[in-house]
N, C-alpha and C positions, 0 to 999 in steps of 0.2 A: 610835349613836345619837349625831344630827344635832343640834343647834339650841341652844336654850336649856334646860338642865340646873340645878335648883333645888337643891344640892350639902347636904352635912351644915352643921350651923354649926361642925363640928367640923373640915369641910377647910380647909385653908389657903387654896385656890383659889377657894372660894367659887363665882360663879354662874358657870358656863360658859356666855360668849356667842357661839360656835363651836368648832367641834371636836367629836371623837370624846374621850365621858366618859372609856372605858378607855383610849383612848391618853395621855391626861394622864395620869392614873393611874401609867401606866408610867414618863412620862418625867418624872414629880416625884419620884419614887426613883429614875432615874437622875441626874437633879439634884441631888437633896439626897445620893446617894453620893458626887459629885466630889468633889475636896478643892478647897478654899480654897486659891488661891496668892498674894493678897494680899490684903489689908484697909486699907484707909484712913479712919478715924472723925475726928469731928471736930466733939465737941459744943456748942466755940464759936460752932460756927452755926446754933444750932436756931431761932433766932426770925426769921430770914430778914427783908429788908429793908421799912422802914416804909413807903418812898414810891415809888414809881414812877421810874424810870431813862430814860436818855439820855445821848448824848454830848455834850460842849462843842464840838466843830466838828468840819466834818467834817473826813474823812481819805479817801485813793486808795491803791489798791493792786493793781500793773501785774504779770501773768505770762503765759507762754504757756498760750495755749487749752486746754481739758482738751480736746475732742473735733478741734479742729484748731492743732495743738501750731504752727505754724508761723507762729500769729498772734498778737499780743500783745492781750491783754484787761485790760480795767480795771472794777475796784469801787469804787466812792465812799460809804462810810457817810456819813449826816448825820443829825443830829436829829430827829426826827420831831413834826410837831405834834398826830397822831392818836395813838389807844391802837391800838399791836399793830406791824406787823412789814410793809412793804412795797417791793416788789421792782420799781424802774420800770425798763424797756426807754430808754436815752435815742434810740436807732435808731429807735423806732417812734414817731412822734411824736402819731400817732392811737390811740394804746393809753391805758388807763387803768391805774395802777399794780396790781401781780399782791399779794393781800393773802396773807401767810402765813397760811393754815387750812386746814385737812383738805378743808373747801370745794370749793378748787382744785386739788387733786391729780389731774395728768392720766395719769399712769403710775407704775407703780412696778418695772419693769421694769428689772434692771441699776442701777437708779438713779432718785432722787425727781424728776418733774417737774413743775412747778408751770406750770399756767394759766387766765388769764382774760380771756374774749371772744373775740377772733379766734384760729383756730390758731395763729398767727404771733408771739400775744401769750405767749411760755412763754419758762423759765429752768429748764434740764437742772442734774442733780447740784445742785441745791439744797441737800442732807444737810449739807456741809460748811460751807456757809455759817451757815444758820438757826439749827444747831445752837450758836452763838454766841450766841443769842436764851436758851435757857437757863441755858448751861454759864456767863453772865457776867453773868447775873441783869441784861438789858438791855431793856427794856419798849418802848418807841417807836421805832421807828427807822425810816428811808428807805434802800433799798441801790436806788443808782444803778449800771445796767450798760450798757455799748456793744454789749451783744450778749447773745443767749441760752446765750452756750456762756462758763461762769467761765472763770477761771484756774485751772490746777494748779501745787499750788508744791514744790518738793523736800521741805520740811517739814510737810507735810499740811495745815492749816489754820491754822499757827503765825505766819504771816505778817498771819492776818486778825484773831487776838487780840493782838498787838502794835501795830498799827495802832489797834485800838480803846482800846487801852493808851494809846497815845500821845496819840489827843482827849481822854480823860480820862472818865471816867462821872461825872457829874452827877444827882441825885435831884431831883425835878418838886416843884411843890407839890400832889402827886395821890396818895391813899393807894395804896399797891400791893395788889393785886387776886392773892386764891391761890385757889385750886379742888384736891380731890380726888374722889375715886369714895365713893361711898355706903357702900359696901359691897365685899369683895375682891372680883375679879371676873378672868376668863380666858380668853383664844384660844387653841387649838390649831392647831397646820396641821401640814404634810407632814414627814414624817422625825421625827418625836416630837419638835417642836417648838414652845415655848409662851410666850404672856405674862404676864402677872400682875400686876397694878395691887392695891398694897393701899391703905387709908385714911391719911390722917395720926393719927400717935398723939398723941391728948389735944389737937389742935389745934395741935401744931407746925409752924411754916411752913419746911418743907425736905423735901427729894427725895433718897432715899438709893437704890441702884441694888445689886443683884446680877445679876451675866451672868457667864455660863458660854457657849462654844464647843466645839463638839467637831468636828477636821477630820479627815478621812482624808487627812492630808499630814503635812508636819513639824510644823505649827502644833500638830495633836494636840489633847488635852485642856485647858482654861485656864479659871480663874475668878476674878473678882476683885467685891470688894467695897468700895462706897465712899461718902462723903457727896458729892452733887454742890454744887461752889462753887468760886469763881475759882480755887484754887489746884490742885484735881485736873483741872477742865478743862482747864487749862493745860496739866499733864502731859500728859495724853489728847491734847489736840488736836495734839501732835506725831507723832502714830500713823500709818501711811502707810495705807491703805487695802490687801488681798492679794489676786494671785492666783497662777495654779497655773503651771507652767511651761507646762503643754500650753497654756494659755490664748498665754501669751506667746510661744511657736513660733506661735502660728495666728498671732498680732497679724503677728506678720515674714513672715509667710508667704503665705498663702492668703487673710488678711484681708483685705492690701493690693487686692484685687479691691473690697472696699466701700471706697466713701469716708470713713464714719465709723472705721472702722480703721485706713484708709491714711495719715489724719492726727491718728491718735489719738495724744494729750500723754504718754501713758506711757512712760518709762524706769526701767532699775533703780536710779535715785535714789529716785523719788518716788513709787513703789510697791515692795511687799513680794514676793517670788517664791516661793514655796514649791514645792520636791519634794517625794518621795513621804517620804523621810528626811531631808530636808536642806534649809536653807535657797542659793539659788543667789545672797543677796546679804545683806549683813549687818543682822539684825533688832536692832531698838531695844526699849528702854522691857525690860530687864532685870532682874528680879529674883530675886535666890538663883540665880543661873545658868541661870535660865531666862526665852525671853522670852516677856514677855507683850502686844505687840504689836497684835494680831489681836484679843486681845479689849477691849485699853483702846480701838482705832478702833471697834471694834463699838457699844462700851458708850457713847461720849460724843461721837461723831462722826455716827453712824447712831440709833441708838435714840432721843437726847437731840435731833435732828433730828424724829424725830417726834411728841416731847413738845411741840416746837415748835409744830406744826401746832395746837395747843390754844389759839385766840383770844381764851379769854374770861379768861386770867389764868395766873396759874404753878402748875404743879402741883405739888403738896405731896402725900407720901407715899412707898410704898414700891415700887419695880418690880424683877420679877424676870425675867430674859431667859433664857434655854435653847435655842439652836442657834437662833435666830429673825432675821427678815433685815426687808428693807424692805415686804416685801407683808403681813406679818403684823402688821409695828409700826400703818402705815394702817390696816390690819382694826383694829385696838384701836381707836384713836382715833377711825373712824369709829362703831364698837358704841357706844361711849361717849355721842357723839353722837345717835345714831338711837334709842338705850333712856333719852337721860336720866339717866344715871350720873353726873353730874358734879354739884358741890353746892360753896358756897364756905367755906374756912376758915371 
């Protein structure tokens, strides 16, 4: 049964915007049965910022390219005069800035690519950059880049977080705008994955995340719950993307036939490599003896990046993510826009 399904009001997942009701019902039981490995709440940050924010001064960060690791790439964060985030390709003088919006998503295959106008005016793997919009509560920013290939860092997005902290976050004389969903909504995907967006409770201007992953590898089952704020985002921003041992071997062997893979900037330092039963490098984000790095990366640098594609204001409410990925994330945001499900808090 596909399409829009109006569920019972007693159903936690509300309206199914996409996917199979039967599959979602089964996945919900699996998610609910999965143990919570770590929970971080912050009741002191329930009200959110009253004013829009930007940074005090421009700041630049340089690192090896993600897809062309032998080249150095630079991102410059600058205060934004307009509402929202914009990516500006400095090497394309005849192109306009790319607005960070679901309207400009080009592809979600392996990573999120934004494009506007010319096919040449794109930015690859933007998720680890634009996640700062939600995680650090930054409303108005221009990011200038010297190419469409962003830098890749050993500490995931931590270099970007520290750069923004160094520049300083300042409030503007404009009221912050918050949006939420009209009612609970869910999208279902392949392999029992789903995303649920729940409305802000009693008008609270905060975002909470419940994220669970389930890999057939050493990563296994991980589930974390947290309130999104600068502290929790800073912790999650250090979580590296993960890959399998087979994919790593592919990149080092057959993959070298292909240009993008041949020059890929991945190393055993900047990504987490998981085999069937153990990790092949040291995992991070260990809590009570268990690494939760994969869950923290998924929640803060993938999921929040999709939330950043909402260009009408800061999203408030609660998000449940179970075995989801980039494609399902963006599908949810598209459905919210297409069905006019967003309202101001």
